[in-house]
PDB file of N, CA, C and O in Angstrom:
ATOM      1  N   MET A   1       3.761  24.447  -6.229  1.00  0.00           N
ATOM      2  CA  MET A   1       3.362  23.203  -6.523  1.00  0.00           C
ATOM      3  C   MET A   1       1.908  23.139  -6.906  1.00  0.00           C
ATOM      4  O   MET A   1       1.049  23.760  -6.280  1.00  0.00           O
ATOM      5  N   LYS A   2       1.654  22.392  -7.923  1.00  0.00           N
ATOM      6  CA  LYS A   2       0.313  22.285  -8.374  1.00  0.00           C
ATOM      7  C   LYS A   2      -0.342  21.131  -7.762  1.00  0.00           C
ATOM      8  O   LYS A   2       0.241  20.047  -7.729  1.00  0.00           O
ATOM      9  N   THR A   3      -1.550  21.292  -7.260  1.00  0.00           N
ATOM     10  CA  THR A   3      -2.292  20.165  -6.644  1.00  0.00           C
ATOM     11  C   THR A   3      -3.549  19.906  -7.428  1.00  0.00           C
ATOM     12  O   THR A   3      -4.074  20.794  -8.100  1.00  0.00           O
ATOM     13  N   TYR A   4      -4.029  18.688  -7.341  1.00  0.00           N
ATOM     14  CA  TYR A   4      -5.183  18.267  -8.059  1.00  0.00           C
ATOM     15  C   TYR A   4      -6.250  17.686  -7.103  1.00  0.00           C
ATOM     16  O   TYR A   4      -5.870  16.981  -6.167  1.00  0.00           O
ATOM     17  N   PRO A   5      -7.542  17.937  -7.283  1.00  0.00           N
ATOM     18  CA  PRO A   5      -8.528  17.378  -6.370  1.00  0.00           C
ATOM     19  C   PRO A   5      -8.548  15.831  -6.505  1.00  0.00           C
ATOM     20  O   PRO A   5      -8.277  15.268  -7.566  1.00  0.00           O
ATOM     21  N   LEU A   6      -8.891  15.168  -5.344  1.00  0.00           N
ATOM     22  CA  LEU A   6      -8.976  13.720  -5.352  1.00  0.00           C
ATOM     23  C   LEU A   6     -10.255  13.281  -6.092  1.00  0.00           C
ATOM     24  O   LEU A   6     -11.330  13.870  -5.972  1.00  0.00           O
ATOM     25  N   THR A   7     -10.051  12.205  -6.864  1.00  0.00           N
ATOM     26  CA  THR A   7     -11.233  11.636  -7.579  1.00  0.00           C
ATOM     27  C   THR A   7     -11.768  10.424  -6.838  1.00  0.00           C
ATOM     28  O   THR A   7     -11.194   9.967  -5.850  1.00  0.00           O
ATOM     29  N   GLU A   8     -12.904   9.911  -7.353  1.00  0.00           N
ATOM     30  CA  GLU A   8     -13.500   8.630  -6.713  1.00  0.00           C
ATOM     31  C   GLU A   8     -12.486   7.542  -6.882  1.00  0.00           C
ATOM     32  O   GLU A   8     -12.366   6.727  -5.967  1.00  0.00           O
ATOM     33  N   ASN A   9     -11.716   7.438  -7.996  1.00  0.00           N
ATOM     34  CA  ASN A   9     -10.731   6.444  -8.176  1.00  0.00           C
ATOM     35  C   ASN A   9      -9.629   6.550  -7.051  1.00  0.00           C
ATOM     36  O   ASN A   9      -9.125   5.551  -6.538  1.00  0.00           O
ATOM     37  N   ASP A  10      -9.296   7.847  -6.711  1.00  0.00           N
ATOM     38  CA  ASP A  10      -8.224   8.059  -5.653  1.00  0.00           C
ATOM     39  C   ASP A  10      -8.801   7.486  -4.361  1.00  0.00           C
ATOM     40  O   ASP A  10      -8.152   6.688  -3.685  1.00  0.00           O
ATOM     41  N   PHE A  11     -10.019   7.895  -4.022  1.00  0.00           N
ATOM     42  CA  PHE A  11     -10.623   7.465  -2.767  1.00  0.00           C
ATOM     43  C   PHE A  11     -10.782   5.994  -2.749  1.00  0.00           C
ATOM     44  O   PHE A  11     -10.672   5.412  -1.670  1.00  0.00           O
ATOM     45  N   SER A  12     -11.025   5.347  -3.806  1.00  0.00           N
ATOM     46  CA  SER A  12     -11.074   3.852  -3.775  1.00  0.00           C
ATOM     47  C   SER A  12      -9.794   3.237  -3.518  1.00  0.00           C
ATOM     48  O   SER A  12      -9.763   2.135  -2.969  1.00  0.00           O
ATOM     49  N   LEU A  13      -8.664   3.873  -3.880  1.00  0.00           N
ATOM     50  CA  LEU A  13      -7.345   3.325  -3.658  1.00  0.00           C
ATOM     51  C   LEU A  13      -7.039   3.586  -2.124  1.00  0.00           C
ATOM     52  O   LEU A  13      -6.446   2.724  -1.476  1.00  0.00           O
ATOM     53  N   ILE A  14      -7.423   4.708  -1.578  1.00  0.00           N
ATOM     54  CA  ILE A  14      -7.227   4.969  -0.167  1.00  0.00           C
ATOM     55  C   ILE A  14      -8.026   3.979   0.675  1.00  0.00           C
ATOM     56  O   ILE A  14      -7.537   3.506   1.701  1.00  0.00           O
ATOM     57  N   ASP A  15      -9.245   3.664   0.254  1.00  0.00           N
ATOM     58  CA  ASP A  15     -10.080   2.648   0.974  1.00  0.00           C
ATOM     59  C   ASP A  15      -9.411   1.325   0.917  1.00  0.00           C
ATOM     60  O   ASP A  15      -9.362   0.638   1.937  1.00  0.00           O
ATOM     61  N   GLU A  16      -8.867   0.897  -0.255  1.00  0.00           N
ATOM     62  CA  GLU A  16      -8.153  -0.387  -0.383  1.00  0.00           C
ATOM     63  C   GLU A  16      -7.020  -0.432   0.553  1.00  0.00           C
ATOM     64  O   GLU A  16      -6.851  -1.422   1.264  1.00  0.00           O
ATOM     65  N   ALA A  17      -6.205   0.623   0.595  1.00  0.00           N
ATOM     66  CA  ALA A  17      -4.958   0.763   1.449  1.00  0.00           C
ATOM     67  C   ALA A  17      -5.419   0.542   2.980  1.00  0.00           C
ATOM     68  O   ALA A  17      -4.775  -0.196   3.726  1.00  0.00           O
ATOM     69  N   LYS A  18      -6.464   1.163   3.357  1.00  0.00           N
ATOM     70  CA  LYS A  18      -7.014   1.032   4.682  1.00  0.00           C
ATOM     71  C   LYS A  18      -7.501  -0.375   4.932  1.00  0.00           C
ATOM     72  O   LYS A  18      -7.303  -0.906   6.024  1.00  0.00           O
ATOM     73  N   ARG A  19      -8.138  -1.002   3.942  1.00  0.00           N
ATOM     74  CA  ARG A  19      -8.618  -2.347   4.134  1.00  0.00           C
ATOM     75  C   ARG A  19      -7.554  -3.303   4.333  1.00  0.00           C
ATOM     76  O   ARG A  19      -7.661  -4.145   5.224  1.00  0.00           O
ATOM     77  N   VAL A  20      -6.439  -3.248   3.512  1.00  0.00           N
ATOM     78  CA  VAL A  20      -5.365  -4.197   3.624  1.00  0.00           C
ATOM     79  C   VAL A  20      -4.623  -4.038   4.944  1.00  0.00           C
ATOM     80  O   VAL A  20      -4.210  -5.040   5.528  1.00  0.00           O
ATOM     81  N   ILE A  21      -4.437  -2.793   5.445  1.00  0.00           N
ATOM     82  CA  ILE A  21      -3.704  -2.666   6.674  1.00  0.00           C
ATOM     83  C   ILE A  21      -4.568  -3.182   7.881  1.00  0.00           C
ATOM     84  O   ILE A  21      -4.071  -3.763   8.846  1.00  0.00           O
ATOM     85  N   THR A  22      -5.872  -2.925   7.739  1.00  0.00           N
ATOM     86  CA  THR A  22      -6.763  -3.431   8.833  1.00  0.00           C
ATOM     87  C   THR A  22      -6.829  -4.904   8.784  1.00  0.00           C
ATOM     88  O   THR A  22      -6.883  -5.493   9.864  1.00  0.00           O
ATOM     89  N   THR A  23      -6.832  -5.581   7.697  1.00  0.00           N
ATOM     90  CA  THR A  23      -6.878  -6.940   7.530  1.00  0.00           C
ATOM     91  C   THR A  23      -5.621  -7.686   8.053  1.00  0.00           C
ATOM     92  O   THR A  23      -5.724  -8.689   8.759  1.00  0.00           O
ATOM     93  N   PHE A  24      -4.444  -7.163   7.684  1.00  0.00           N
ATOM     94  CA  PHE A  24      -3.149  -7.861   7.995  1.00  0.00           C
ATOM     95  C   PHE A  24      -2.397  -7.223   9.132  1.00  0.00           C
ATOM     96  O   PHE A  24      -1.255  -7.617   9.364  1.00  0.00           O
ATOM     97  N   TYR A  25      -2.949  -6.251   9.877  1.00  0.00           N
ATOM     98  CA  TYR A  25      -2.158  -5.499  10.899  1.00  0.00           C
ATOM     99  C   TYR A  25      -1.690  -6.456  11.965  1.00  0.00           C
ATOM    100  O   TYR A  25      -2.459  -7.304  12.418  1.00  0.00           O
ATOM    101  N   GLU A  26      -0.424  -6.336  12.381  1.00  0.00           N
ATOM    102  CA  GLU A  26       0.092  -6.923  13.586  1.00  0.00           C
ATOM    103  C   GLU A  26       0.947  -5.919  14.263  1.00  0.00           C
ATOM    104  O   GLU A  26       1.710  -5.175  13.646  1.00  0.00           O
ATOM    105  N   ASP A  27       0.788  -5.919  15.625  1.00  0.00           N
ATOM    106  CA  ASP A  27       1.596  -4.969  16.465  1.00  0.00           C
ATOM    107  C   ASP A  27       3.042  -5.078  16.140  1.00  0.00           C
ATOM    108  O   ASP A  27       3.596  -6.175  16.067  1.00  0.00           O
ATOM    109  N   ASP A  28       3.719  -3.842  15.925  1.00  0.00           N
ATOM    110  CA  ASP A  28       5.136  -3.794  15.687  1.00  0.00           C
ATOM    111  C   ASP A  28       5.622  -4.478  14.490  1.00  0.00           C
ATOM    112  O   ASP A  28       6.815  -4.761  14.386  1.00  0.00           O
ATOM    113  N   ARG A  29       4.744  -4.772  13.552  1.00  0.00           N
ATOM    114  CA  ARG A  29       5.196  -5.504  12.355  1.00  0.00           C
ATOM    115  C   ARG A  29       4.725  -4.761  11.076  1.00  0.00           C
ATOM    116  O   ARG A  29       5.486  -4.573  10.127  1.00  0.00           O
ATOM    117  N   HIS A  30       3.425  -4.345  11.097  1.00  0.00           N
ATOM    118  CA  HIS A  30       2.937  -3.676   9.972  1.00  0.00           C
ATOM    119  C   HIS A  30       2.482  -2.262  10.346  1.00  0.00           C
ATOM    120  O   HIS A  30       1.750  -2.100  11.323  1.00  0.00           O
ATOM    121  N   HIS A  31       2.903  -1.218   9.585  1.00  0.00           N
ATOM    122  CA  HIS A  31       2.467   0.133   9.949  1.00  0.00           C
ATOM    123  C   HIS A  31       1.860   0.894   8.857  1.00  0.00           C
ATOM    124  O   HIS A  31       1.225   1.918   9.106  1.00  0.00           O
ATOM    125  N   VAL A  32       2.030   0.409   7.519  1.00  0.00           N
ATOM    126  CA  VAL A  32       1.629   1.150   6.281  1.00  0.00           C
ATOM    127  C   VAL A  32       0.853   0.259   5.448  1.00  0.00           C
ATOM    128  O   VAL A  32       1.220  -0.913   5.374  1.00  0.00           O
ATOM    129  N   GLY A  33      -0.144   0.638   4.824  1.00  0.00           N
ATOM    130  CA  GLY A  33      -0.888  -0.049   3.785  1.00  0.00           C
ATOM    131  C   GLY A  33      -0.741   0.782   2.478  1.00  0.00           C
ATOM    132  O   GLY A  33      -0.749   2.012   2.541  1.00  0.00           O
ATOM    133  N   ALA A  34      -0.615   0.169   1.367  1.00  0.00           N
ATOM    134  CA  ALA A  34      -0.510   0.839   0.119  1.00  0.00           C
ATOM    135  C   ALA A  34      -1.368   0.121  -0.978  1.00  0.00           C
ATOM    136  O   ALA A  34      -1.566  -1.094  -0.976  1.00  0.00           O
ATOM    137  N   ALA A  35      -1.855   0.988  -1.910  1.00  0.00           N
ATOM    138  CA  ALA A  35      -2.614   0.410  -2.969  1.00  0.00           C
ATOM    139  C   ALA A  35      -2.296   1.165  -4.270  1.00  0.00           C
ATOM    140  O   ALA A  35      -2.045   2.370  -4.259  1.00  0.00           O
ATOM    141  N   LEU A  36      -2.312   0.419  -5.398  1.00  0.00           N
ATOM    142  CA  LEU A  36      -2.115   1.099  -6.735  1.00  0.00           C
ATOM    143  C   LEU A  36      -3.023   0.495  -7.684  1.00  0.00           C
ATOM    144  O   LEU A  36      -3.582  -0.581  -7.469  1.00  0.00           O
ATOM    145  N   ARG A  37      -3.182   1.228  -8.799  1.00  0.00           N
ATOM    146  CA  ARG A  37      -4.017   0.795  -9.887  1.00  0.00           C
ATOM    147  C   ARG A  37      -3.167   0.602 -11.067  1.00  0.00           C
ATOM    148  O   ARG A  37      -2.419   1.521 -11.398  1.00  0.00           O
ATOM    149  N   THR A  38      -3.197  -0.494 -11.743  1.00  0.00           N
ATOM    150  CA  THR A  38      -2.424  -0.714 -12.975  1.00  0.00           C
ATOM    151  C   THR A  38      -3.089  -0.125 -14.202  1.00  0.00           C
ATOM    152  O   THR A  38      -4.261   0.245 -14.140  1.00  0.00           O
ATOM    153  N   ARG A  39      -2.405  -0.030 -15.275  1.00  0.00           N
ATOM    154  CA  ARG A  39      -3.028   0.478 -16.430  1.00  0.00           C
ATOM    155  C   ARG A  39      -4.241  -0.181 -16.911  1.00  0.00           C
ATOM    156  O   ARG A  39      -5.131   0.428 -17.505  1.00  0.00           O
ATOM    157  N   SER A  40      -4.270  -1.510 -16.633  1.00  0.00           N
ATOM    158  CA  SER A  40      -5.470  -2.314 -17.036  1.00  0.00           C
ATOM    159  C   SER A  40      -6.641  -2.168 -16.004  1.00  0.00           C
ATOM    160  O   SER A  40      -7.727  -2.713 -16.204  1.00  0.00           O
ATOM    161  N   GLY A  41      -6.378  -1.412 -14.894  1.00  0.00           N
ATOM    162  CA  GLY A  41      -7.452  -1.139 -13.977  1.00  0.00           C
ATOM    163  C   GLY A  41      -7.454  -2.078 -12.725  1.00  0.00           C
ATOM    164  O   GLY A  41      -8.288  -1.926 -11.832  1.00  0.00           O
ATOM    165  N   ASN A  42      -6.494  -3.056 -12.687  1.00  0.00           N
ATOM    166  CA  ASN A  42      -6.465  -3.906 -11.518  1.00  0.00           C
ATOM    167  C   ASN A  42      -5.908  -3.123 -10.369  1.00  0.00           C
ATOM    168  O   ASN A  42      -5.045  -2.264 -10.553  1.00  0.00           O
ATOM    169  N   VAL A  43      -6.394  -3.410  -9.179  1.00  0.00           N
ATOM    170  CA  VAL A  43      -5.916  -2.785  -8.004  1.00  0.00           C
ATOM    171  C   VAL A  43      -5.066  -3.780  -7.186  1.00  0.00           C
ATOM    172  O   VAL A  43      -5.539  -4.879  -6.894  1.00  0.00           O
ATOM    173  N   VAL A  44      -3.823  -3.421  -6.810  1.00  0.00           N
ATOM    174  CA  VAL A  44      -2.928  -4.244  -6.122  1.00  0.00           C
ATOM    175  C   VAL A  44      -2.630  -3.566  -4.796  1.00  0.00           C
ATOM    176  O   VAL A  44      -2.363  -2.365  -4.778  1.00  0.00           O
ATOM    177  N   SER A  45      -2.665  -4.287  -3.698  1.00  0.00           N
ATOM    178  CA  SER A  45      -2.404  -3.712  -2.345  1.00  0.00           C
ATOM    179  C   SER A  45      -1.378  -4.500  -1.501  1.00  0.00           C
ATOM    180  O   SER A  45      -1.156  -5.676  -1.793  1.00  0.00           O
ATOM    181  N   ALA A  46      -0.771  -3.932  -0.512  1.00  0.00           N
ATOM    182  CA  ALA A  46       0.209  -4.610   0.238  1.00  0.00           C
ATOM    183  C   ALA A  46       0.401  -3.881   1.565  1.00  0.00           C
ATOM    184  O   ALA A  46      -0.031  -2.737   1.706  1.00  0.00           O
ATOM    185  N   VAL A  47       1.029  -4.512   2.519  1.00  0.00           N
ATOM    186  CA  VAL A  47       1.390  -3.879   3.844  1.00  0.00           C
ATOM    187  C   VAL A  47       2.906  -3.852   3.984  1.00  0.00           C
ATOM    188  O   VAL A  47       3.613  -4.677   3.406  1.00  0.00           O
ATOM    189  N   HIS A  48       3.382  -2.905   4.751  1.00  0.00           N
ATOM    190  CA  HIS A  48       4.784  -2.733   5.092  1.00  0.00           C
ATOM    191  C   HIS A  48       5.155  -3.959   5.946  1.00  0.00           C
ATOM    192  O   HIS A  48       4.378  -4.454   6.762  1.00  0.00           O
ATOM    193  N   ILE A  49       6.369  -4.405   5.708  1.00  0.00           N
ATOM    194  CA  ILE A  49       6.841  -5.551   6.647  1.00  0.00           C
ATOM    195  C   ILE A  49       8.063  -5.109   7.433  1.00  0.00           C
ATOM    196  O   ILE A  49       9.132  -4.834   6.888  1.00  0.00           O
ATOM    197  N   GLU A  50       7.858  -5.058   8.679  1.00  0.00           N
ATOM    198  CA  GLU A  50       9.033  -4.596   9.584  1.00  0.00           C
ATOM    199  C   GLU A  50       9.833  -5.735  10.052  1.00  0.00           C
ATOM    200  O   GLU A  50       9.325  -6.758  10.512  1.00  0.00           O
ATOM    201  N   ALA A  51      11.086  -5.537   9.926  1.00  0.00           N
ATOM    202  CA  ALA A  51      12.013  -6.593  10.411  1.00  0.00           C
ATOM    203  C   ALA A  51      13.125  -5.798  11.182  1.00  0.00           C
ATOM    204  O   ALA A  51      13.620  -4.743  10.785  1.00  0.00           O
ATOM    205  N   TYR A  52      13.445  -6.458  12.341  1.00  0.00           N
ATOM    206  CA  TYR A  52      14.414  -5.766  13.260  1.00  0.00           C
ATOM    207  C   TYR A  52      15.856  -6.293  13.049  1.00  0.00           C
ATOM    208  O   TYR A  52      16.690  -6.249  13.953  1.00  0.00           O
ATOM    209  N   ILE A  53      16.094  -6.757  11.909  1.00  0.00           N
ATOM    210  CA  ILE A  53      17.486  -7.234  11.516  1.00  0.00           C
ATOM    211  C   ILE A  53      18.062  -6.337  10.473  1.00  0.00           C
ATOM    212  O   ILE A  53      17.759  -6.482   9.289  1.00  0.00           O
ATOM    213  N   GLY A  54      18.906  -5.390  10.895  1.00  0.00           N
ATOM    214  CA  GLY A  54      19.480  -4.529   9.973  1.00  0.00           C
ATOM    215  C   GLY A  54      18.403  -3.688   9.177  1.00  0.00           C
ATOM    216  O   GLY A  54      17.506  -3.071   9.751  1.00  0.00           O
ATOM    217  N   ARG A  55      18.563  -3.716   7.863  1.00  0.00           N
ATOM    218  CA  ARG A  55      17.715  -2.907   6.998  1.00  0.00           C
ATOM    219  C   ARG A  55      16.811  -3.860   6.139  1.00  0.00           C
ATOM    220  O   ARG A  55      16.600  -3.651   4.944  1.00  0.00           O
ATOM    221  N   VAL A  56      16.315  -4.880   6.808  1.00  0.00           N
ATOM    222  CA  VAL A  56      15.444  -5.826   6.029  1.00  0.00           C
ATOM    223  C   VAL A  56      14.051  -5.409   5.831  1.00  0.00           C
ATOM    224  O   VAL A  56      13.339  -6.014   5.029  1.00  0.00           O
ATOM    225  N   SER A  57      13.612  -4.399   6.524  1.00  0.00           N
ATOM    226  CA  SER A  57      12.262  -3.897   6.345  1.00  0.00           C
ATOM    227  C   SER A  57      11.930  -3.588   4.867  1.00  0.00           C
ATOM    228  O   SER A  57      12.767  -3.100   4.108  1.00  0.00           O
ATOM    229  N   VAL A  58      10.673  -3.895   4.499  1.00  0.00           N
ATOM    230  CA  VAL A  58      10.321  -3.514   3.147  1.00  0.00           C
ATOM    231  C   VAL A  58       9.051  -2.675   3.127  1.00  0.00           C
ATOM    232  O   VAL A  58       8.065  -3.035   3.771  1.00  0.00           O
ATOM    233  N   CYS A  59       9.058  -1.595   2.420  1.00  0.00           N
ATOM    234  CA  CYS A  59       7.902  -0.668   2.426  1.00  0.00           C
ATOM    235  C   CYS A  59       6.706  -1.235   1.606  1.00  0.00           C
ATOM    236  O   CYS A  59       6.889  -1.972   0.637  1.00  0.00           O
ATOM    237  N   ALA A  60       5.491  -0.861   2.033  1.00  0.00           N
ATOM    238  CA  ALA A  60       4.308  -1.374   1.403  1.00  0.00           C
ATOM    239  C   ALA A  60       4.257  -0.933  -0.095  1.00  0.00           C
ATOM    240  O   ALA A  60       3.719  -1.676  -0.915  1.00  0.00           O
ATOM    241  N   GLU A  61       4.768   0.178  -0.444  1.00  0.00           N
ATOM    242  CA  GLU A  61       4.726   0.623  -1.855  1.00  0.00           C
ATOM    243  C   GLU A  61       5.518  -0.309  -2.684  1.00  0.00           C
ATOM    244  O   GLU A  61       5.072  -0.784  -3.729  1.00  0.00           O
ATOM    245  N   ALA A  62       6.724  -0.575  -2.205  1.00  0.00           N
ATOM    246  CA  ALA A  62       7.622  -1.509  -2.997  1.00  0.00           C
ATOM    247  C   ALA A  62       7.024  -2.845  -3.148  1.00  0.00           C
ATOM    248  O   ALA A  62       7.134  -3.450  -4.215  1.00  0.00           O
ATOM    249  N   ILE A  63       6.326  -3.396  -2.029  1.00  0.00           N
ATOM    250  CA  ILE A  63       5.675  -4.718  -2.219  1.00  0.00           C
ATOM    251  C   ILE A  63       4.543  -4.701  -3.181  1.00  0.00           C
ATOM    252  O   ILE A  63       4.387  -5.643  -3.959  1.00  0.00           O
ATOM    253  N   ALA A  64       3.725  -3.648  -3.167  1.00  0.00           N
ATOM    254  CA  ALA A  64       2.614  -3.463  -4.117  1.00  0.00           C
ATOM    255  C   ALA A  64       3.149  -3.443  -5.562  1.00  0.00           C
ATOM    256  O   ALA A  64       2.588  -4.113  -6.430  1.00  0.00           O
ATOM    257  N   ILE A  65       4.208  -2.695  -5.824  1.00  0.00           N
ATOM    258  CA  ILE A  65       4.797  -2.636  -7.143  1.00  0.00           C
ATOM    259  C   ILE A  65       5.286  -3.960  -7.526  1.00  0.00           C
ATOM    260  O   ILE A  65       5.051  -4.352  -8.669  1.00  0.00           O
ATOM    261  N   GLY A  66       5.949  -4.707  -6.695  1.00  0.00           N
ATOM    262  CA  GLY A  66       6.457  -6.047  -6.950  1.00  0.00           C
ATOM    263  C   GLY A  66       5.298  -6.930  -7.279  1.00  0.00           C
ATOM    264  O   GLY A  66       5.421  -7.659  -8.264  1.00  0.00           O
ATOM    265  N   LYS A  67       4.159  -6.966  -6.572  1.00  0.00           N
ATOM    266  CA  LYS A  67       3.036  -7.772  -6.832  1.00  0.00           C
ATOM    267  C   LYS A  67       2.463  -7.389  -8.138  1.00  0.00           C
ATOM    268  O   LYS A  67       2.053  -8.291  -8.869  1.00  0.00           O
ATOM    269  N   ALA A  68       2.387  -6.181  -8.511  1.00  0.00           N
ATOM    270  CA  ALA A  68       1.895  -5.740  -9.773  1.00  0.00           C
ATOM    271  C   ALA A  68       2.670  -6.212 -11.001  1.00  0.00           C
ATOM    272  O   ALA A  68       2.119  -6.452 -12.075  1.00  0.00           O
ATOM    273  N   ILE A  69       3.977  -6.330 -10.781  1.00  0.00           N
ATOM    274  CA  ILE A  69       4.854  -6.745 -11.828  1.00  0.00           C
ATOM    275  C   ILE A  69       4.666  -8.256 -12.044  1.00  0.00           C
ATOM    276  O   ILE A  69       5.322  -8.843 -12.904  1.00  0.00           O
TER     277      ILE A  69
END
């Protein structure tokens, strides 16, 4: 597997994911923060939403992609 060094842009996305999970964290509800950068350069972030009803939980990555769309 080929790996690539992290860039400043990568670290800025990691920092945004940390910020969003820190801002919106609730015990037993949010466990993951995600951030992505669109082609235009906009950064979109979201947190995982845990639900204890069947398979209603939604991952942070999917929410960030939905927000970006």
